[in-house]
N, C-alpha and C positions, 0 to 999 in steps of 0.2 A: 501494500499499498504506498501509495503517495506521501508524505511529510509535508507537503507543500499541497495553499490553494488558495487561486486566485479567482478573485468576484471580479466583474465586469455589469456593468447598468448604467447606462446614460453616462457622463460625462463622469459617473461616482467609479471608485480601485478600492476593493481593500485586497492583500496578498498577509497570509498569513504561515509559516514555520514553524513546524514540530524542532524542537532540540532536545538535548537528553535531557535538563531540567528547566528548560521552561519553554515558553511559544516566545514567538517574532511575531510582534504583530507592525501592519503601517497601512492604514489607516486614511484613504484619502473620498471619503465623504461627505455630504453637504451640512453634515454637523462637524464634522471634527477632520483634520489636516495633522495627524499622529502619528511617530513611530517610537514604535517601548516594547520590552521585551515583558512576559508576565510570568511566573515561577508558578509553576504546577503545583506546590504548595497552597498556590492559593486559588484555587478554581476550585470552582463549588461543584456539587455536582443538583443542579439546577438550573432550569430556566425558564424565559419567559418569551412573549410574544408579544410585539405592540407593533404599533402602524409606521409604516419609514414615513421619515420629513420630504415635501419635495425640493427639487433643486429651485432653490428662491431668485438667485445670483443669473440663471437663465432664462425666467420667467421675467425678469425685473431689465432683460436684455431688449429680450424678443418685443416687450412691450412699450416702450422708450425706442426702440425699430422702427414698429407698426405707428407712432403717435408725430412721431418725426416722417415719415416718409409721407401720412395722412397729411400733417399744416405745409407739408413742400406743395405735395399734388393740388391741395388747396388752393394755397398759395396761384401755383401756376395755372389752374383754370377759372378762379375769381380773374387776375390779369390779362387773360385772354378771352374774359366774356364766353365764357362756357356755358352751355343751358344745367339748367339745373339738373336734370334727364343723367346726364352725364355728368357729374358730381357725382348724383346717387349710385349710381351702375359702379365709377370709379370706386368710392369706400367700399362697395358690396365686397368688388374684386380683391380690393388688396386686406379685408375681413378676415377672407377664406382662411389664407395661407398660415394668420394669424393666428387665427381657431384651433387652426391642425397641431401647430407647433405647440401655442397651447395645453391642445390633450393632451401631445408627446410627453412634455413636460409634467403634467401634473397626471401621470399615470399613479396609483397606486403601487406599493409593496410594503413587501414588512420585514420588520425586524430582527430576526434570534437572538434573543442574550442570553446570557452565560454569567450567572455571576460570581465574581472574581476581584479582588483586591483593584482594579484596571479595568475599563472599555473593553470587553470583547462582545463584541454585536456581529451578527454575518447578516448583509442583504439575503433577503430568503421571497426569492420568486419558486415559481412551479417548478418554471425548465434548471433552477437548480438546486431545491430542494433534497433528491437522493442524494448527490453531492455533497452538500454542508452536513447534511444526518451523518452518512457516512464517516466525515470528517470528527465530530466530535464527537462520535465513536470512539474516533481512532485518537482520540486527545485525553479522552477519559477512559480505555485503555492501557495508554503512556503513562498517563497518572499513577494506575492500579502497578505495571511495572517499574514505575519511580518508587514508590514507598513501598514497596517490595525490594528493591535495591535497596536501600536506605535500610531498612527496617523489622526487614526480616532475616536476622542474624543474629549468633549468640559475640555479645561486646567484653574481653575482658575485660576493660576496666570501670562498662557501668555497671552498676548494684542489681542487686535481685530485682528487687520492685516494681525499678524503673524500666527495666525489660519485661518484666510479666504484664506492667499497664498496657506495653507499645503491641506486646502480640494480641491482648486483648483489645484494646486500637480498632488491631489489622482485624481480626476477626470482625467486631462489632460490627465496622464499617466493609464490612464483603470485600473486602483483600485477599483473605486467605479464610480457605474454608474450615469448616469445624475435623479433618483431619490432618491435615498444616498444620493446624494450632495444636492439635495432642502430642505431635511427630517433635515441633517447638518446644514446647511447654517441657516433654516431657526429656528433651537433651536439656532445655535449659537444668531443668532438677535436677541429671547428673552432672553435668557440668561441676553445677557449684558447689556441690554434695562433696563434689569429687576433692577438688579443691574447697576446702571447711576457709582457710585464711583470706580468704578473697575476699 
C-alpha cells in the first residue's frame, strides 16, 4: 500500500505522507495553507464529516470580472446609442458564463476530519471516498504498528508496574489481542521473578 495520498479538488490540493513515527501534511486549501508533521501518538481513533467551504477568492474574482465587463459594455453601448434591447441581450449573454462559473465554484464537498493535535482533514468527494478511507485505515494500522513497536517489549530499565500498565493500555485499546497480552505478561513476570534485584 502506498504511504502517500494526494487530493486535488479545483484549485485546492492536499498531500499526506505516512512516515515511521508521524504523518507529513501539506494543505493548500481554501481554509488553510499549512505544512507540518503530526506524530502518530497524537492521532485519535475518531472522526467526523463536515461540509467544505467554497473557494471565496475564486468567486470574488469572477464577480469582479463580471461587474467590470458589464460596466465596460454598458459604457460602450451608451456611448454608441445602442437600442435598449441590445443592452438586455448583451447583459444576458454576459450573465450566462458568470452563472456557470459560480455554479462550478459553489459545488459542495465534504471534509473528513480525524481528531488529532493539529488539523488533519481530507477533502472527501464521491470520486475519492474509497481512496481516502483506505488511507485512513492505513494511518490507523501504522499507528497500531507504531504503538506495538514502542511499548510491546520488555524493558530492563523500567519498573514492573509501569510496563504492566503499558500492556494493559495496549490490550484495552485493542492494539494487542488477549493471547498476546497473556504471553507478554507471563514473560514479564518470568523476567522480574528471575531478576529480583531489579
